[in-house]
C-alpha positions as CSV (number, residue, x, y, z in Angstrom):
1,M,-0.2,0.4,0.1
2,P,1.5,3.1,-1.0
3,I,2.7,5.6,2.0
4,P,0.3,8.5,2.2
5,R,2.4,12.1,0.4
6,N,2.1,15.3,2.1
7,L,2.1,16.8,-0.6
8,K,-1.0,15.4,-2.1
9,P,-3.2,17.5,-0.9
10,F,-1.6,20.6,-2.0
11,L,-1.1,19.5,-6.1
12,L,-4.9,18.4,-5.8
13,S,-5.8,21.8,-4.4
14,D,-3.5,23.4,-7.1
15,L,-5.2,21.7,-9.8
16,E,-8.4,22.9,-8.7
17,Q,-7.5,26.3,-8.3
18,Y,-5.3,27.1,-11.2
19,D,-4.9,26.8,-14.8
20,Q,-1.3,26.5,-14.7
21,M,0.7,23.2,-15.4
22,L,2.1,21.5,-11.9
23,F,6.0,20.6,-11.9
24,V,6.8,17.7,-9.4
25,S,10.5,17.8,-9.4
26,G,12.9,15.4,-7.2
27,P,15.3,12.8,-6.4
28,R,15.0,9.9,-8.5
29,Q,13.1,7.1,-7.2
30,C,11.8,9.4,-4.4
31,G,8.3,8.4,-5.2
32,K,7.0,11.1,-7.4
33,T,5.4,8.3,-10.1
34,T,3.3,6.8,-7.0
35,L,2.3,10.2,-6.1
36,A,1.4,11.1,-9.9
37,E,-0.6,7.6,-10.1
38,M,-1.9,8.5,-6.9
39,I,-3.5,12.2,-8.0
40,L,-4.3,10.8,-11.0
41,D,-6.7,7.9,-9.1
42,K,-8.0,10.6,-7.5
43,V,-8.7,12.9,-10.2
44,G,-10.6,10.1,-11.6
45,T,-9.9,10.9,-16.0
46,G,-6.9,11.1,-17.6
47,R,-3.7,9.5,-19.2
48,Y,-0.5,8.5,-17.7
49,W,2.6,9.1,-20.0
50,N,5.9,7.6,-19.3
51,Y,9.8,8.7,-21.0
52,D,10.9,5.6,-20.0
53,I,8.4,3.4,-22.2
54,P,9.2,2.6,-25.0
55,E,5.8,3.1,-26.7
56,D,4.9,6.3,-25.1
57,Q,8.5,7.8,-26.7
58,I,6.9,6.7,-30.0
59,L,3.6,8.2,-29.7
60,L,5.0,11.5,-28.4
61,T,7.3,11.9,-31.6
62,K,4.8,10.9,-33.7
63,K,1.6,13.1,-32.5
64,P,2.4,15.3,-29.4
65,S,-0.8,16.0,-29.3
66,F,-2.4,12.4,-28.4
67,F,-3.7,12.6,-25.3
68,E,-6.4,15.3,-27.1
69,E,-8.0,11.4,-28.5
70,I,-9.1,10.2,-24.7
71,D,-12.5,9.8,-23.8
72,R,-13.9,12.8,-21.6
73,K,-17.1,13.5,-20.3
74,K,-18.7,16.9,-20.6
75,G,-17.5,19.9,-18.3
76,V,-14.6,17.3,-17.1
77,K,-11.0,18.2,-17.5
78,P,-8.5,15.2,-17.3
79,L,-5.5,15.2,-16.3
80,I,-2.4,14.1,-18.1
81,V,0.4,13.4,-16.4
82,F,4.3,13.8,-18.2
83,D,6.6,11.8,-16.4
84,E,10.6,12.3,-17.0
85,I,9.3,14.6,-19.8
86,H,12.3,16.2,-19.5
87,K,14.6,13.8,-20.9
88,Y,13.1,14.5,-24.7
89,P,15.0,16.8,-26.3
90,R,12.1,19.0,-27.1
91,W,9.9,18.7,-24.1
92,K,9.7,22.7,-23.4
93,N,7.8,23.2,-26.7
94,V,5.5,20.2,-26.6
95,L,4.8,21.2,-23.3
96,K,4.6,24.9,-24.1
97,G,2.3,23.9,-27.0
98,A,0.0,21.5,-25.5
99,Y,-0.6,24.0,-22.5
100,D,-1.0,27.3,-24.7
101,R,-3.6,24.7,-27.2
102,S,-5.3,22.6,-24.8
103,R,-5.2,24.6,-21.1
104,K,-8.8,24.8,-21.1
105,E,-9.5,21.6,-21.9
106,F,-7.0,19.4,-19.6
107,R,-4.9,19.9,-16.4
108,F,-1.5,18.8,-16.7
109,L,0.7,16.9,-14.2
110,I,4.6,17.0,-15.0
111,T,7.2,15.1,-12.7
112,G,11.1,14.7,-13.4
113,S,14.1,14.0,-11.6
114,G,15.7,16.7,-12.8
115,R,15.3,20.0,-11.6
116,L,12.7,21.0,-14.2
117,D,13.0,24.7,-13.5
118,L,16.5,24.9,-13.8
119,Y,17.3,22.1,-16.7
120,Q,18.0,23.5,-20.0
121,K,17.3,21.6,-22.7
122,G,16.5,23.8,-25.4
123,G,13.2,25.3,-26.3
124,D,11.1,28.1,-25.9
125,S,10.4,29.3,-21.9
126,L,7.7,28.2,-19.9
127,S,7.5,30.7,-17.5
128,G,4.5,31.7,-16.4
129,R,2.8,28.7,-17.4
130,Y,3.5,26.3,-14.5
131,L,3.5,25.9,-10.5
132,L,6.5,24.3,-9.1
133,H,6.5,21.8,-6.0
134,H,8.9,19.4,-5.0
135,L,8.8,16.3,-3.8
136,F,11.7,14.9,-0.9
137,P,12.2,11.6,0.3
138,L,10.5,10.5,3.5
139,T,10.8,12.2,6.7
140,I,9.8,11.8,10.3
141,N,6.9,14.6,10.1
142,E,5.4,12.6,6.9
143,L,5.2,9.6,8.4
144,A,3.9,10.9,11.7
145,G,1.0,12.2,10.0
146,K,-1.2,14.4,11.9
147,K,0.8,17.9,13.1
148,M,0.0,21.5,14.1
149,P,-1.3,23.8,11.4
150,M,1.6,25.6,9.2
151,E,1.2,28.9,10.5
152,D,0.9,27.8,13.7
153,F,4.4,26.3,14.0
154,L,6.0,29.2,12.2
155,K,4.6,31.3,14.9
156,N,6.1,29.5,17.9
157,P,8.8,27.3,16.5
158,S,10.3,27.5,19.6
159,D,7.6,26.2,21.5
160,L,7.2,22.8,23.7
161,P,5.7,20.5,21.6
162,G,2.6,18.7,23.4
163,E,1.7,15.3,23.9
164,Q,2.4,13.2,20.6
165,Q,2.9,9.3,19.4
166,D,5.9,7.4,19.7
167,T,8.3,8.1,16.9
168,W,11.3,7.1,18.1
169,S,11.6,3.7,16.4
170,T,10.4,5.6,12.8
171,W,13.3,8.0,13.3
172,K,16.0,5.3,13.9
173,A,14.5,3.6,10.9
174,L,15.0,6.7,8.5
175,E,18.4,6.6,10.1
176,M,19.5,3.4,9.4
177,L,17.3,3.3,5.9
178,S,17.3,7.1,4.6
179,G,13.9,8.6,3.2
180,F,13.7,6.6,-0.3
181,P,10.7,4.6,-0.2
182,E,12.1,1.4,-1.4
183,P,14.6,0.6,1.2
184,F,12.6,2.4,4.0
185,T,9.5,0.0,3.6
186,R,11.7,-3.1,2.7
187,G,13.2,-2.6,6.0
188,T,16.7,-4.2,6.1
189,E,20.0,-3.3,5.9
190,A,21.4,-5.7,3.7
191,F,18.8,-4.4,1.1
192,Y,19.5,-0.7,1.7
193,R,23.5,-1.2,1.3
194,R,22.6,-3.1,-2.2
195,W,20.0,-0.4,-3.2
196,T,22.3,2.4,-2.4
197,H,25.2,1.3,-4.6
198,A,23.0,0.6,-7.5
199,Y,21.4,3.9,-7.1
200,S,24.5,5.6,-6.9
201,R,25.9,4.1,-10.1
202,Q,22.8,4.5,-12.0
203,M,22.9,7.7,-11.2
204,V,25.7,9.3,-13.0
205,R,25.9,6.1,-15.5
206,E,22.5,6.8,-16.5
207,E,20.9,10.0,-15.6
208,I,23.4,12.4,-15.8
209,R,25.7,10.6,-18.7
210,D,22.8,10.5,-21.0
211,L,21.4,14.5,-20.0
212,T,24.5,16.0,-20.0
213,Q,27.7,16.5,-21.3
214,V,30.0,14.8,-18.9
215,R,32.4,12.4,-20.2
216,Q,34.3,11.7,-17.1
217,V,32.0,9.4,-15.9
218,G,34.6,7.1,-13.8
219,Q,35.9,10.1,-11.9
220,M,32.1,11.6,-11.4
221,E,31.3,8.2,-10.0
222,M,35.1,9.1,-7.7
223,L,33.6,12.9,-6.5
224,A,30.1,11.2,-6.0
225,R,31.9,8.6,-4.1
226,L,34.2,11.1,-1.5
227,L,31.1,12.9,-0.7
228,P,29.6,11.3,2.3
229,D,32.6,12.5,3.9
230,K,32.5,15.8,3.2
231,V,29.3,16.2,4.9
232,G,28.8,18.8,8.0
233,N,31.8,20.2,7.0
234,L,32.9,23.5,4.7
235,F,33.0,22.2,1.7
236,S,36.2,22.9,-0.2
237,I,36.6,22.2,-4.1
238,N,40.9,22.9,-3.8
239,S,40.6,20.0,-0.9
240,I,39.1,17.1,-3.3
241,R,40.1,18.3,-7.1
242,E,43.7,16.8,-6.5
243,D,42.0,13.7,-5.6
244,I,40.2,13.6,-8.7
245,K,42.7,15.0,-10.9
246,V,40.5,17.7,-12.7
247,S,40.5,21.5,-12.2
248,F,38.5,23.4,-9.9
249,E,35.9,24.6,-12.4
250,T,35.3,20.8,-13.3
251,I,34.6,19.9,-9.7
252,K,32.1,23.2,-9.1
253,N,30.3,21.9,-12.2
254,W,29.7,18.4,-11.3
255,I,28.4,19.5,-7.9
256,G,26.3,22.1,-9.7
257,I,25.3,18.9,-11.9
258,F,24.7,16.9,-8.6
259,E,22.3,19.7,-6.8
260,N,20.4,19.6,-10.7
261,F,19.6,15.7,-10.1
262,F,18.7,15.9,-6.5
263,L,21.9,13.8,-5.4
264,A,23.4,16.7,-2.8
265,F,22.5,20.3,-2.1
266,L,24.1,23.0,-0.3
267,I,24.0,25.4,2.6
268,P,25.2,28.6,2.5
269,P,26.8,30.5,4.9
270,W,24.9,33.7,6.8
271,S,26.7,36.7,6.6
272,K,24.2,39.5,7.1
273,K,24.1,41.8,9.9
274,L,27.0,39.6,11.5
275,T,29.9,42.1,11.9
276,R,32.4,39.4,12.6
277,A,31.2,36.9,9.8
278,I,33.5,35.6,7.6
279,H,32.6,34.5,3.7
280,K,33.6,30.9,3.6
281,E,32.8,27.7,1.6
282,P,29.2,26.4,2.0
283,K,28.1,23.3,3.7
284,L,27.1,20.3,1.4
285,Y,24.5,17.5,2.9
286,L,23.1,14.8,1.2
287,Y,19.5,13.4,0.1
288,N,20.4,9.9,0.9
289,W,21.8,10.8,4.3
290,A,22.2,7.0,5.1
291,A,24.9,6.9,2.7
292,V,27.0,9.3,5.8
293,S,28.8,6.7,8.0
294,D,30.0,9.5,11.0
295,A,27.1,9.5,13.3
296,G,26.8,13.2,14.0
297,A,27.5,14.1,10.4
298,R,24.2,11.6,9.6
299,F,22.2,13.3,12.1
300,E,23.2,16.9,11.6
301,N,22.1,16.0,7.5
302,M,18.7,14.3,8.4
303,V,18.3,17.4,10.6
304,A,19.5,19.5,7.6
305,L,17.2,17.6,5.0
306,H,14.4,18.4,7.2
307,L,14.7,22.1,7.4
308,Y,15.7,22.4,3.7
309,Q,12.1,20.6,2.8
310,A,9.9,22.6,5.2
311,V,11.7,25.8,3.9
312,T,11.0,24.9,0.5
313,F,7.6,24.1,1.2
314,W,6.9,27.4,2.6
315,N,8.2,29.3,-0.1
316,E,6.2,27.2,-2.5
317,R,2.9,27.7,-0.9
318,G,3.4,31.4,-0.8
319,L,3.9,31.6,3.2
320,G,7.1,34.4,3.4
321,E,10.3,34.2,2.0
322,F,12.6,31.9,3.7
323,G,15.9,30.7,3.5
324,L,18.6,28.3,5.0
325,Y,21.9,28.7,6.7
326,F,24.5,28.2,8.8
327,V,26.0,30.8,11.3
328,R,29.8,31.3,11.5
329,D,32.1,33.8,13.3
330,R,35.5,34.9,13.3
331,Q,35.7,33.5,17.2
332,K,34.9,30.2,15.5
333,N,31.3,30.4,17.4
334,E,29.2,28.0,14.9
335,V,25.5,27.2,14.8
336,D,24.5,24.5,12.2
337,F,21.2,25.8,11.0
338,L,19.8,29.6,10.8
339,I,16.1,30.0,9.1
340,S,15.9,33.2,7.7
341,K,12.4,35.3,6.8
342,G,12.2,38.2,4.9
343,K,16.2,39.6,5.0
344,G,16.3,39.1,8.6
345,P,16.9,36.1,11.2
346,F,14.1,34.0,11.9
347,L,15.0,31.0,14.1
348,L,18.4,29.1,15.1
349,V,18.9,24.9,15.8
350,E,21.5,22.9,16.4
351,G,21.6,19.6,16.4
352,K,23.6,17.4,19.1
353,L,24.2,13.4,19.0
354,G,23.5,13.6,23.1
355,E,24.5,17.1,24.3
356,T,20.8,18.1,26.5
357,E,22.7,21.3,27.8
358,P,22.3,24.2,25.5
359,A,25.8,24.7,23.1
360,P,27.9,28.0,24.1
361,A,28.1,28.8,20.2
362,L,24.3,28.0,20.3
363,L,23.3,30.8,23.3
364,K,26.0,33.8,21.6
365,I,24.6,33.5,18.5
366,K,20.8,33.6,19.9
367,K,22.4,36.5,22.0
368,L,23.3,38.4,19.4
369,F,20.4,37.7,16.8
370,Q,17.6,37.8,19.6
371,V,15.4,35.2,17.7
372,P,14.1,31.8,19.1
373,A,16.3,28.9,19.3
374,V,15.9,25.3,19.1
375,Q,19.0,22.5,20.3
376,L,17.7,18.9,18.5
377,V,19.1,15.9,20.4
378,N,19.4,12.4,19.0
379,K,18.5,10.9,21.7
380,P,14.4,9.9,23.3
381,G,12.3,11.5,25.0
382,I,13.7,14.9,25.5
383,S,11.7,18.1,26.0
384,R,13.2,20.7,28.4
385,L,12.7,24.7,27.6
386,L,15.8,25.6,29.8
387,T,17.2,29.2,30.4
388,R,21.0,29.9,30.4
389,D,22.2,33.7,30.3
390,D,18.9,35.2,30.3
391,E,18.0,33.5,26.8
392,K,15.6,30.6,26.6
393,I,16.6,27.6,24.8
394,L,14.3,24.7,23.6
395,V,16.2,21.3,24.2
396,V,14.2,18.8,22.1
397,S,14.3,15.1,20.6
398,A,15.1,15.2,16.8
399,D,11.9,13.3,15.8
400,R,9.6,14.8,18.6
401,W,10.4,18.3,16.8
402,L,10.9,17.9,13.2
403,I,7.5,16.4,13.2
404,S,5.8,19.6,13.6
405,L,7.4,20.9,10.5
406,P,5.3,20.6,6.9
């Protein structure tokens, strides 16, 4: 039975309210096809098309308007799903033509594992013709089910969480198996190890090679294997280019490709209104956090992805202009994460494996920014609002606090 996805009701709502195509972008094998099928089943009428099915490729090549021939009831707008269409050389032209000609009679849902909003493959602009959604791997908040309304959480993000269901075992399963639906639902480390080995290789040798101009596939694979050891640290291209024997610009380009294909994401340093700030490299994290062997770095990566998902979701739902950063000053006081709202700091989040005493750096940066602060710990059953140096810090189990995110 498919796992319910938090994005489903918002996609259905947008299909009802707007004429634009809906783009759903996210990592390969994170559940986009299953979600699209769920949406199509709920709508009840339409057509599913997939680039990876040879017959569908031929159909699109011969007659891009094939979907207009499906049976439909008067007054009902069928849903046309184009899955992985960004692999088709003229995909933007196809979608632009379909939308401009048929938007009054059909609705369109487009999914892809490359960034549909950024990936350039030629063709006319789709600006103004689509609304973008991102689907992430499974997270604790999605698996836990019921949570507080988003607006309530954004008003009081550092409040003590109320009584909640036991989510610790689910959190530990995510930590071990990742949030990708197939290894998570299989539930064994052995299957996860086999899955992740094949996943990384297929992404580089199939998806990325086929859709980009990269020829040095072996060296790109080596870079992908090095990334789990770089998680949580300042990401220095110079520190790894000698190992791979390629130029600085090549590594920079490959990291951009990994971002576009949802293998990795970067979090930049915060510098606004921080007088002692130093401009440094970003930090790098993986969508497949279970590939990180170091326990502390893996926990930080899990928190990073949960926060990144939340910030992305809030922005896409029009709840404000949010950003995700880390903070580090010249005295090396560092806080793992800063969520911004508008142009200013909104919330500080620090991750610790087991320390339940507020981190000194978190207290110092909180005093400077005067915003709420939360310290997440990778231990069950923790929920304390502590006062230190006249500053209130919420120290709470990661699974208990993160289930309140969207």
